LUMMAR-699101 format. One record per residue (C-alpha): x, y, z; residue number from 1. Coordinates in steps of 0.02 Angstrom, whole numbers. Example, Ala and Ser with C-alpha at 12.3 -4.5 7.8 and 13.67 -1.06 7.14 Angstrom:
# LUMMAR-699101
xx:615 yy:-225 zz:390 pos:1
xx:684 yy:-53 zz:357 pos:2
END
This chain:
# LUMMAR-699101
xx:-1427 yy:-2391 zz:-2133 pos:1
xx:-1431 yy:-2235 zz:-2005 pos:2
xx:-1586 yy:-2199 zz:-1917 pos:3
xx:-1618 yy:-2037 zz:-1817 pos:4
xx:-1686 yy:-2009 zz:-1652 pos:5
xx:-1853 yy:-1926 zz:-1726 pos:6
xx:-1878 yy:-2077 zz:-1839 pos:7
xx:-1836 yy:-2202 zz:-1699 pos:8
xx:-1961 yy:-2118 zz:-1590 pos:9
xx:-2095 yy:-2125 zz:-1736 pos:10
xx:-2094 yy:-2317 zz:-1740 pos:11
xx:-2092 yy:-2324 zz:-1551 pos:12
xx:-2209 yy:-2199 zz:-1508 pos:13
xx:-2090 yy:-2111 zz:-1403 pos:14
xx:-2025 yy:-1944 zz:-1324 pos:15
xx:-1859 yy:-1886 zz:-1408 pos:16
xx:-1757 yy:-1788 zz:-1248 pos:17
xx:-1595 yy:-1706 zz:-1318 pos:18
xx:-1554 yy:-1703 zz:-1508 pos:19
xx:-1690 yy:-1765 zz:-1630 pos:20
xx:-1558 yy:-1760 zz:-1783 pos:21
xx:-1451 yy:-1890 zz:-1687 pos:22
xx:-1399 yy:-2007 zz:-1795 pos:23
xx:-1365 yy:-2196 zz:-1757 pos:24
xx:-1313 yy:-2330 zz:-1883 pos:25
xx:-1237 yy:-2479 zz:-1753 pos:26
xx:-1321 yy:-2567 zz:-1614 pos:27
xx:-1214 yy:-2587 zz:-1432 pos:28
xx:-1216 yy:-2637 zz:-1238 pos:29
xx:-1251 yy:-2463 zz:-1145 pos:30
xx:-1077 yy:-2499 zz:-1067 pos:31
xx:-1003 yy:-2514 zz:-1222 pos:32
xx:-1091 yy:-2361 zz:-1333 pos:33
xx:-990 yy:-2274 zz:-1429 pos:34
xx:-1025 yy:-2101 zz:-1559 pos:35
xx:-1160 yy:-2180 zz:-1686 pos:36
xx:-1250 yy:-2324 zz:-1599 pos:37
xx:-1416 yy:-2353 zz:-1506 pos:38
xx:-1444 yy:-2420 zz:-1338 pos:39
xx:-1556 yy:-2449 zz:-1209 pos:40
xx:-1573 yy:-2449 zz:-1016 pos:41
xx:-1696 yy:-2574 zz:-918 pos:42
xx:-1609 yy:-2654 zz:-784 pos:43
xx:-1568 yy:-2526 zz:-638 pos:44
xx:-1408 yy:-2633 zz:-614 pos:45
xx:-1336 yy:-2534 zz:-764 pos:46
xx:-1409 yy:-2351 zz:-715 pos:47
xx:-1226 yy:-2302 zz:-688 pos:48
xx:-1175 yy:-2308 zz:-874 pos:49
xx:-1311 yy:-2177 zz:-936 pos:50
xx:-1174 yy:-2074 zz:-862 pos:51
xx:-1042 yy:-2114 zz:-968 pos:52
xx:-1095 yy:-2202 zz:-1122 pos:53
xx:-1048 yy:-2106 zz:-1281 pos:54
xx:-1203 yy:-2200 zz:-1372 pos:55
xx:-1287 yy:-2067 zz:-1474 pos:56
xx:-1457 yy:-2138 zz:-1404 pos:57
xx:-1509 yy:-2214 zz:-1277 pos:58
xx:-1706 yy:-2305 zz:-1260 pos:59
xx:-1768 yy:-2280 zz:-1070 pos:60
xx:-1942 yy:-2295 zz:-970 pos:61
xx:-2017 yy:-2140 zz:-984 pos:62
xx:-2011 yy:-2114 zz:-778 pos:63
xx:-1825 yy:-2095 zz:-795 pos:64
xx:-1745 yy:-1932 zz:-759 pos:65
xx:-1565 yy:-1908 zz:-767 pos:66
xx:-1472 yy:-1859 zz:-588 pos:67
xx:-1317 yy:-1795 zz:-682 pos:68
xx:-1248 yy:-1739 zz:-843 pos:69
xx:-1263 yy:-1842 zz:-993 pos:70
xx:-1196 yy:-1849 zz:-1163 pos:71
xx:-1319 yy:-1985 zz:-1232 pos:72
xx:-1508 yy:-1942 zz:-1314 pos:73
xx:-1642 yy:-2017 zz:-1250 pos:74
xx:-1790 yy:-2094 zz:-1300 pos:75
xx:-1928 yy:-2118 zz:-1170 pos:76
xx:-2037 yy:-2253 zz:-1201 pos:77
xx:-2172 yy:-2346 zz:-1081 pos:78
xx:-2055 yy:-2492 zz:-1091 pos:79
xx:-1873 yy:-2489 zz:-1140 pos:80
xx:-1835 yy:-2664 zz:-1151 pos:81
xx:-2014 yy:-2726 zz:-1258 pos:82
xx:-1981 yy:-2561 zz:-1383 pos:83
xx:-1784 yy:-2606 zz:-1424 pos:84
xx:-1855 yy:-2777 zz:-1447 pos:85
xx:-1969 yy:-2707 zz:-1574 pos:86
xx:-1845 yy:-2604 zz:-1628 pos:87
xx:-1732 yy:-2737 zz:-1694 pos:88
xx:-1865 yy:-2833 zz:-1756 pos:89
xx:-1914 yy:-2676 zz:-1883 pos:90
xx:-1739 yy:-2664 zz:-1919 pos:91
xx:-1711 yy:-2856 zz:-1961 pos:92
xx:-1870 yy:-2834 zz:-2076 pos:93
xx:-1782 yy:-2675 zz:-2172 pos:94
xx:-1625 yy:-2750 zz:-2181 pos:95
xx:-1706 yy:-2910 zz:-2281 pos:96
xx:-1816 yy:-2814 zz:-2381 pos:97
xx:-1726 yy:-2858 zz:-2542 pos:98
xx:-1823 yy:-2918 zz:-2711 pos:99
xx:-1805 yy:-2971 zz:-2899 pos:100
xx:-1696 yy:-3102 zz:-2965 pos:101
xx:-1504 yy:-3101 zz:-2998 pos:102
xx:-1410 yy:-3194 zz:-3111 pos:103
xx:-1332 yy:-3306 zz:-3133 pos:104
xx:-1470 yy:-3407 zz:-3068 pos:105
xx:-1586 yy:-3559 zz:-3143 pos:106
xx:-1776 yy:-3558 zz:-3141 pos:107
xx:-1830 yy:-3726 zz:-3229 pos:108
xx:-2001 yy:-3752 zz:-3314 pos:109
xx:-2176 yy:-3709 zz:-3252 pos:110
xx:-2120 yy:-3631 zz:-3108 pos:111
xx:-2248 yy:-3506 zz:-3026 pos:112
xx:-2208 yy:-3385 zz:-2883 pos:113
xx:-2284 yy:-3235 zz:-2810 pos:114
xx:-2280 yy:-3055 zz:-2776 pos:115
xx:-2092 yy:-3009 zz:-2709 pos:116
xx:-1984 yy:-3125 zz:-2724 pos:117
xx:-1787 yy:-3130 zz:-2690 pos:118
xx:-1690 yy:-3259 zz:-2780 pos:119
xx:-1517 yy:-3230 zz:-2746 pos:120
xx:-1361 yy:-3289 zz:-2871 pos:121
xx:-1307 yy:-3466 zz:-2921 pos:122
xx:-1470 yy:-3504 zz:-2836 pos:123
xx:-1547 yy:-3672 zz:-2940 pos:124
xx:-1756 yy:-3714 zz:-2935 pos:125
xx:-1815 yy:-3870 zz:-3004 pos:126
xx:-1957 yy:-3899 zz:-3097 pos:127
xx:-2152 yy:-3865 zz:-3051 pos:128
xx:-2104 yy:-3781 zz:-2911 pos:129
xx:-2231 yy:-3668 zz:-2815 pos:130
xx:-2183 yy:-3502 zz:-2734 pos:131
xx:-2276 yy:-3397 zz:-2625 pos:132
xx:-2265 yy:-3195 zz:-2607 pos:133
xx:-2125 yy:-3107 zz:-2511 pos:134
xx:-2010 yy:-3258 zz:-2519 pos:135
xx:-1819 yy:-3237 zz:-2516 pos:136
xx:-1719 yy:-3369 zz:-2566 pos:137
xx:-1525 yy:-3323 zz:-2527 pos:138
xx:-1381 yy:-3349 zz:-2646 pos:139
xx:-1292 yy:-3537 zz:-2679 pos:140
xx:-1474 yy:-3631 zz:-2644 pos:141
xx:-1558 yy:-3773 zz:-2731 pos:142
xx:-1744 yy:-3799 zz:-2729 pos:143
xx:-1789 yy:-3976 zz:-2800 pos:144
xx:-1932 yy:-4030 zz:-2915 pos:145
xx:-2107 yy:-4009 zz:-2857 pos:146
xx:-2079 yy:-3916 zz:-2698 pos:147
xx:-2200 yy:-3782 zz:-2627 pos:148
xx:-2150 yy:-3643 zz:-2527 pos:149
xx:-2277 yy:-3541 zz:-2448 pos:150
xx:-2269 yy:-3351 zz:-2412 pos:151
xx:-2162 yy:-3231 zz:-2311 pos:152
xx:-2034 yy:-3394 zz:-2306 pos:153
xx:-1844 yy:-3356 zz:-2312 pos:154
xx:-1701 yy:-3495 zz:-2350 pos:155
xx:-1550 yy:-3411 zz:-2313 pos:156
xx:-1389 yy:-3446 zz:-2405 pos:157
xx:-1331 yy:-3621 zz:-2456 pos:158
xx:-1503 yy:-3721 zz:-2404 pos:159
xx:-1531 yy:-3882 zz:-2489 pos:160
xx:-1734 yy:-3932 zz:-2506 pos:161
xx:-1762 yy:-4090 zz:-2606 pos:162
xx:-1875 yy:-4126 zz:-2719 pos:163
xx:-2051 yy:-4158 zz:-2670 pos:164
xx:-2037 yy:-4062 zz:-2497 pos:165
xx:-2185 yy:-3924 zz:-2426 pos:166
xx:-2151 yy:-3789 zz:-2318 pos:167
xx:-2273 yy:-3664 zz:-2241 pos:168
xx:-2296 yy:-3476 zz:-2226 pos:169
xx:-2175 yy:-3389 zz:-2131 pos:170
xx:-2048 yy:-3516 zz:-2099 pos:171
xx:-1872 yy:-3460 zz:-2086 pos:172
xx:-1711 yy:-3606 zz:-2123 pos:173
xx:-1562 yy:-3539 zz:-2108 pos:174
xx:-1372 yy:-3587 zz:-2200 pos:175
xx:-1312 yy:-3741 zz:-2227 pos:176
xx:-1497 yy:-3835 zz:-2179 pos:177
xx:-1543 yy:-4010 zz:-2283 pos:178
xx:-1722 yy:-4046 zz:-2303 pos:179
xx:-1759 yy:-4203 zz:-2369 pos:180
xx:-1606 yy:-4296 zz:-2396 pos:181
xx:-1632 yy:-4492 zz:-2380 pos:182
xx:-1688 yy:-4572 zz:-2246 pos:183
xx:-1559 yy:-4698 zz:-2170 pos:184
xx:-1633 yy:-4858 zz:-2221 pos:185
xx:-1548 yy:-5007 zz:-2275 pos:186
xx:-1581 yy:-5182 zz:-2266 pos:187
xx:-1436 yy:-5321 zz:-2241 pos:188
xx:-1460 yy:-5469 zz:-2364 pos:189
xx:-1386 yy:-5673 zz:-2301 pos:190
xx:-1219 yy:-5618 zz:-2316 pos:191
xx:-1224 yy:-5459 zz:-2228 pos:192
xx:-1190 yy:-5333 zz:-2339 pos:193
xx:-1327 yy:-5195 zz:-2341 pos:194
xx:-1443 yy:-5137 zz:-2481 pos:195
xx:-1508 yy:-4980 zz:-2490 pos:196
xx:-1708 yy:-4951 zz:-2453 pos:197
xx:-1779 yy:-4848 zz:-2569 pos:198
xx:-1837 yy:-4659 zz:-2499 pos:199
xx:-1992 yy:-4634 zz:-2590 pos:200
xx:-2090 yy:-4495 zz:-2449 pos:201
xx:-2063 yy:-4326 zz:-2413 pos:202
xx:-2040 yy:-4195 zz:-2285 pos:203
xx:-2197 yy:-4054 zz:-2250 pos:204
xx:-2143 yy:-3923 zz:-2140 pos:205
xx:-2285 yy:-3834 zz:-2078 pos:206
xx:-2303 yy:-3611 zz:-2049 pos:207
xx:-2199 yy:-3517 zz:-1929 pos:208
xx:-2055 yy:-3666 zz:-1907 pos:209
xx:-1877 yy:-3596 zz:-1901 pos:210
xx:-1710 yy:-3713 zz:-1928 pos:211
xx:-1557 yy:-3686 zz:-1870 pos:212
xx:-1429 yy:-3701 zz:-1978 pos:213
xx:-1327 yy:-3857 zz:-2040 pos:214
xx:-1486 yy:-3966 zz:-1976 pos:215
xx:-1564 yy:-4117 zz:-2058 pos:216
xx:-1712 yy:-4165 zz:-2109 pos:217
xx:-1744 yy:-4339 zz:-2186 pos:218
xx:-1885 yy:-4379 zz:-2305 pos:219
xx:-1982 yy:-4502 zz:-2254 pos:220
xx:-1968 yy:-4699 zz:-2318 pos:221
xx:-2159 yy:-4706 zz:-2379 pos:222
xx:-2266 yy:-4549 zz:-2316 pos:223
xx:-2195 yy:-4387 zz:-2231 pos:224
xx:-2066 yy:-4325 zz:-2094 pos:225
xx:-2173 yy:-4177 zz:-2040 pos:226
xx:-2121 yy:-4030 zz:-1935 pos:227
xx:-2293 yy:-3952 zz:-1867 pos:228
xx:-2324 yy:-3756 zz:-1846 pos:229
xx:-2228 yy:-3663 zz:-1735 pos:230
xx:-2070 yy:-3773 zz:-1702 pos:231
xx:-1910 yy:-3713 zz:-1678 pos:232
xx:-1748 yy:-3817 zz:-1719 pos:233
xx:-1566 yy:-3754 zz:-1655 pos:234
xx:-1412 yy:-3776 zz:-1793 pos:235
xx:-1357 yy:-3942 zz:-1807 pos:236
xx:-1497 yy:-4069 zz:-1745 pos:237
xx:-1530 yy:-4224 zz:-1865 pos:238
xx:-1720 yy:-4278 zz:-1906 pos:239
xx:-1725 yy:-4434 zz:-1947 pos:240
xx:-1843 yy:-4520 zz:-2085 pos:241
xx:-2052 yy:-4534 zz:-2033 pos:242
xx:-2026 yy:-4423 zz:-1884 pos:243
xx:-2167 yy:-4298 zz:-1816 pos:244
xx:-2129 yy:-4160 zz:-1711 pos:245
xx:-2288 yy:-4082 zz:-1635 pos:246
xx:-2329 yy:-3895 zz:-1624 pos:247
xx:-2227 yy:-3755 zz:-1540 pos:248
xx:-2090 yy:-3892 zz:-1488 pos:249
xx:-1913 yy:-3828 zz:-1464 pos:250
xx:-1759 yy:-3918 zz:-1479 pos:251
xx:-1579 yy:-3878 zz:-1435 pos:252
xx:-1407 yy:-3904 zz:-1536 pos:253
xx:-1331 yy:-4075 zz:-1595 pos:254
xx:-1517 yy:-4177 zz:-1548 pos:255
xx:-1536 yy:-4331 zz:-1635 pos:256
xx:-1705 yy:-4387 zz:-1669 pos:257
xx:-1723 yy:-4563 zz:-1753 pos:258
xx:-1841 yy:-4629 zz:-1861 pos:259
xx:-2021 yy:-4648 zz:-1830 pos:260
xx:-2028 yy:-4557 zz:-1677 pos:261
xx:-2173 yy:-4451 zz:-1618 pos:262
xx:-2127 yy:-4317 zz:-1524 pos:263
xx:-2284 yy:-4210 zz:-1434 pos:264
xx:-2323 yy:-4018 zz:-1436 pos:265
xx:-2238 yy:-3897 zz:-1291 pos:266
xx:-2116 yy:-3998 zz:-1273 pos:267
xx:-1922 yy:-3940 zz:-1242 pos:268
xx:-1803 yy:-4037 zz:-1291 pos:269
xx:-1599 yy:-3985 zz:-1209 pos:270
xx:-1442 yy:-3992 zz:-1318 pos:271
xx:-1368 yy:-4157 zz:-1365 pos:272
xx:-1517 yy:-4261 zz:-1324 pos:273
xx:-1501 yy:-4441 zz:-1407 pos:274
xx:-1695 yy:-4520 zz:-1442 pos:275
xx:-1700 yy:-4683 zz:-1509 pos:276
xx:-1824 yy:-4727 zz:-1647 pos:277
xx:-2027 yy:-4792 zz:-1667 pos:278
xx:-2047 yy:-4737 zz:-1478 pos:279
xx:-2183 yy:-4587 zz:-1443 pos:280
xx:-2140 yy:-4444 zz:-1328 pos:281
xx:-2290 yy:-4359 zz:-1261 pos:282
xx:-2347 yy:-4159 zz:-1245 pos:283
xx:-2256 yy:-4040 zz:-1117 pos:284
xx:-2107 yy:-4161 zz:-1077 pos:285
xx:-1946 yy:-4082 zz:-1043 pos:286
xx:-1792 yy:-4187 zz:-1063 pos:287
xx:-1620 yy:-4109 zz:-1005 pos:288
xx:-1465 yy:-4096 zz:-1116 pos:289
xx:-1358 yy:-4255 zz:-1155 pos:290
xx:-1518 yy:-4370 zz:-1104 pos:291
xx:-1531 yy:-4543 zz:-1186 pos:292
xx:-1710 yy:-4567 zz:-1220 pos:293
xx:-1735 yy:-4745 zz:-1268 pos:294
xx:-1942 yy:-4779 zz:-1219 pos:295
xx:-2094 yy:-4713 zz:-1217 pos:296
xx:-2125 yy:-4547 zz:-1119 pos:297
xx:-2303 yy:-4487 zz:-1047 pos:298
xx:-2364 yy:-4314 zz:-1051 pos:299
xx:-2277 yy:-4191 zz:-939 pos:300
xx:-2121 yy:-4276 zz:-903 pos:301
xx:-1976 yy:-4209 zz:-858 pos:302
xx:-1811 yy:-4318 zz:-881 pos:303
xx:-1644 yy:-4343 zz:-872 pos:304
xx:-1495 yy:-4448 zz:-897 pos:305
xx:-1432 yy:-4597 zz:-1009 pos:306
xx:-1550 yy:-4696 zz:-1009 pos:307
xx:-1670 yy:-4578 zz:-956 pos:308
xx:-1763 yy:-4583 zz:-792 pos:309
xx:-1848 yy:-4443 zz:-694 pos:310
xx:-1761 yy:-4283 zz:-649 pos:311
xx:-1797 yy:-4286 zz:-466 pos:312
xx:-1749 yy:-4461 zz:-461 pos:313
xx:-1604 yy:-4437 zz:-571 pos:314
xx:-1552 yy:-4293 zz:-451 pos:315
xx:-1581 yy:-4414 zz:-281 pos:316
xx:-1484 yy:-4542 zz:-383 pos:317
xx:-1334 yy:-4428 zz:-428 pos:318
xx:-1315 yy:-4376 zz:-246 pos:319
xx:-1268 yy:-4557 zz:-214 pos:320
xx:-1157 yy:-4573 zz:-370 pos:321
xx:-1060 yy:-4428 zz:-324 pos:322
xx:-1054 yy:-4517 zz:-145 pos:323
xx:-996 yy:-4679 zz:-225 pos:324
xx:-809 yy:-4697 zz:-159 pos:325
xx:-864 yy:-4650 zz:13 pos:326
xx:-1008 yy:-4777 zz:9 pos:327
xx:-881 yy:-4930 zz:-62 pos:328
xx:-789 yy:-4869 zz:87 pos:329
xx:-911 yy:-4880 zz:242 pos:330
xx:-975 yy:-5039 zz:170 pos:331
xx:-783 yy:-5103 zz:160 pos:332
xx:-772 yy:-5045 zz:329 pos:333
xx:-932 yy:-5130 zz:408 pos:334
xx:-879 yy:-5314 zz:323 pos:335
xx:-704 yy:-5305 zz:420 pos:336
xx:-817 yy:-5247 zz:581 pos:337
xx:-928 yy:-5408 zz:538 pos:338
xx:-770 yy:-5508 zz:509 pos:339
xx:-693 yy:-5476 zz:649 pos:340
END
């Protein structure tokens, strides 16, 4: 897709200085700009590159006045950084503006869907599925029986949504994610052989949730695994059966949450965190990367380590741990002096 400086200025309510017909079809950092690219200048640290960039169009703040000759066409706006972000969002919307049902694809009986559905090739939609308006389901995706998908939700290529799952409005689920697979439930008999416990619950994903690639959210044994509105999950995360994650909590990659744990709202959880089952993590908790959480955490705590403890306590302990060889040597020396 190509855009002219005039078109971009119209979107951003900006002023063109230079060639209004200059065209761009790609994005670039200002120091790497080439003909046909769009960039921006917001940080004074990069001011020097405005005079050397070969980008066709550069978004700048309104108060910018070049002191030397420049090649690029300028679009002056109130806030270059915010305007560039707005443009990226607009570009993404245009790029994803698809509709229609591609073939081959399978739509089972009693399926209802709203306006502007996009269903990519090789998709399977199970029985009794309800799909809202402006939903996009990209190729090679599976949607099981009795699933509900809200308005403006996107399932990228290769997403698997098991039966009975409920997905809200404005959600984004990236490629390879699996929603509603069986929880890890097995019971041993007297001989130590494990038998599967049927997992007959479901997954409920509320509005405006983002789920990263290859993340797995297990269905509940009974009841529901619940991801509340505004939650953001990174790639490669494991959410076990009957977990509840509170509103606007953010979890980074490779974190695992064991069954029946309740996580509060507005939490920030770093990468590679392990959280045991059947505990409660309060609201506003921050968990540093690679921590192991094995007990309840009250509201507002910041923790680190494995097993995790208070962030300041961890840092104090770590100082001693780093000096441990010297501490041992000092103790040995004291013991020798006492002995003498």
